Residue, then its C-alpha position, 0 to 999 in steps of 0.5 A: m688342468g681345470i678348464e673346460i670348455r662347455k660349448k663346442g664349436k662356437y669358440a674356436k679360438a679359445e679351444e686353440f688357446v686352451k689346448e696350447i696352454k695345456k701343451i705348454y703346462k705339460e711341457a713346462k712340467a715335465a722340464l721342471t721334474k727332469l731338472q728336479r731329478e738332476m738337481k737331486k743327483y748332484v746334491d746326493r753325491n756329496r751327502k753324507e750319513a747322518v752322525e748317530y748319537k747315543v744316550k750319555d754320548k759327550i759332545l761339544l756344542s758351540t755358543k758363538n751364535l747364542m744370544 
């Protein structure tokens, strides 16, 4: 994190506060990373391969929502 204390010893409570905030930040980051991996696993489970089209392939397009 970008917080650094310039003078040591004079501001003990501030040093404790910064240490506690860094600890909370690391825990939150680890939890979010873990959840991100789990969500990716669930999303990838139902993902299908993309359809490959070639030049001159005929496809049908819906014009229902064009306006």
